Each structure stands twice: as structure tokens, then as C-alpha cells.
N, C-alpha and C positions, 0 to 999 in steps of 0.2 A: 504493499499499500504506499503510495506517495505521501511524503510529509506535507501537510497543508501549505506550508511556505513555498514549496516548488511545484505545486499542482498547476498545471496549465503551461508550464515551461517546456519549450520544445527542446530536447537534448541536442537535436542537429543544429538548430540555430543558436542555441546558448553559448557556445565556444565564442569569444570575444571577436576574433576575426570574421567568423561567418555572421554573427550578428551586425557587424559593420558592413559587409558586402551586402546583406538583406536590406539593411537600411538605406545603403546607397542606391540600390536598384529600385526599391520601394518609392523612393524619392522622385523619382521621373514619372512623367505621364504613363498611362497604361500602354502596354505594349511597346514601351520605348526601349530600344537597344542601346546599350552602352559599351563602348570598346573596351577589350581588356586593357590596354595601354593606359586609357583614362582613368578606369578603376584602380589600377595598379598605383598610378600616381595620386589619386585621392586618398588612398589608404595606406600608401608607403610601404606596401608589402613587397617581397621579391617574386619574381615569375613562378618559381617552384612552390613557393607558400600558397600564392594566390591560386595556382592551378590546382592544388591538392584540396584546397577548401572548396573550390568550385566544383571539383568533381564530386565531392561529398553531397553537396547541395544538388547537383544535377542527378546524381543516383537516388536522392529522395524525391525527385521530382519537383523540386522548388525553384529551379533556374533552368532556363532553356539557353544552350550554347550554339551559336550559328557561325560556321566557319565559311569564309569565301575569299575571294582575291580582289584587289584593288590594282588593276594593272598586273604586275608579277608579284606583287606583295601579298602575302597572307594578312587576313583580318579575322580576329575572332571578336565576335559581339555577344553580348549577354543581356538576358531579359528575365525578370521574375516571372514564374508561371501564376496562373490562378491559385493552384494549390499553395504554392510558395507565398503569395500574397495573403492568403487566409491564414497559413500557420504563422506568418510574420506578425499580422494583427492580432491573433490570439496570444502570441508571446508577449507582445507589448502590453496587452491588456493584464496579463498574469504579472509582468514586472511592475506596473502602475500599482497593481492591488498590493503587491509586496511594500513598494514605497509608501502607499498611502496607509499602510498598516491594517488594511482590511483582511488580508490573509493571515495575520499574525495574532494569536491570543495573547492578550496582555497578562503578564504574571506579576503579581505584586512581590516586591522584594520580600524575603522572610525576615521575620522580626527575631532579633537575637534571643529574645526570651522564650520564643517559641521552637528554638532550633534544637531538636533532640540531641544533637552532638554536644551541645553546651551544658548538658544536665548531668 
């Protein structure tokens, strides 16, 4: 059973680099394609690191990767899928619930007088 504080968090998106990738892709208009090189520059990730995280997101069906050529130069473009957009929105809602304290039970600090170890 999931801890109430982590309910709704998507383990695929939750990794910091993947969360930043999804945020960058979700910020654009629907069906907007963002070039790999632009995303790499925005996030400051290496080619290999970005590629590995994109492969994970693509495998989950959250990101669509389109490869083509401009002249003789290869071009890789990325877009968030409908499933990815829904998963990202749900993840953000879960994060906001944690930050707002609505998912965390407040526990009053124990009084030193009621602490069984002190008797």
C-alpha cells in the first residue's frame, strides 16, 4: 500500500530530470514539437543523460520521438503524448497536495510528560 504522502506520484515522472523534461514539453502548445538540441540546452543535460531519460519516458508512452532530416542533418523532435500529459497533470496535482499539506496528517508533537520512555 502506498504511503499517503506519495499517493498519486508517478515513479516514471518523479525523477528530477524526467520531471523537468515533462514540464518543458508540457509548457508548449498541444502537439508542439521541441527539438532535442533545444531541450538539452534548456535543461543543461548531456546527450546521453537526456537520451536515457527520454527512452524511459517514451517506453512509458509519455513522450513521442520523431526523427527526420533537415538537408543531410538528422533532427530529433519530441512531444508529450495525451497519456503523458494526463500523467504529468496528475503528478503535479499530487505534488501540490503534498506541498499544501492536504495529503499529510498533522501529528502533534509528543509532550515530554506523556513520553513512556521518560517514566
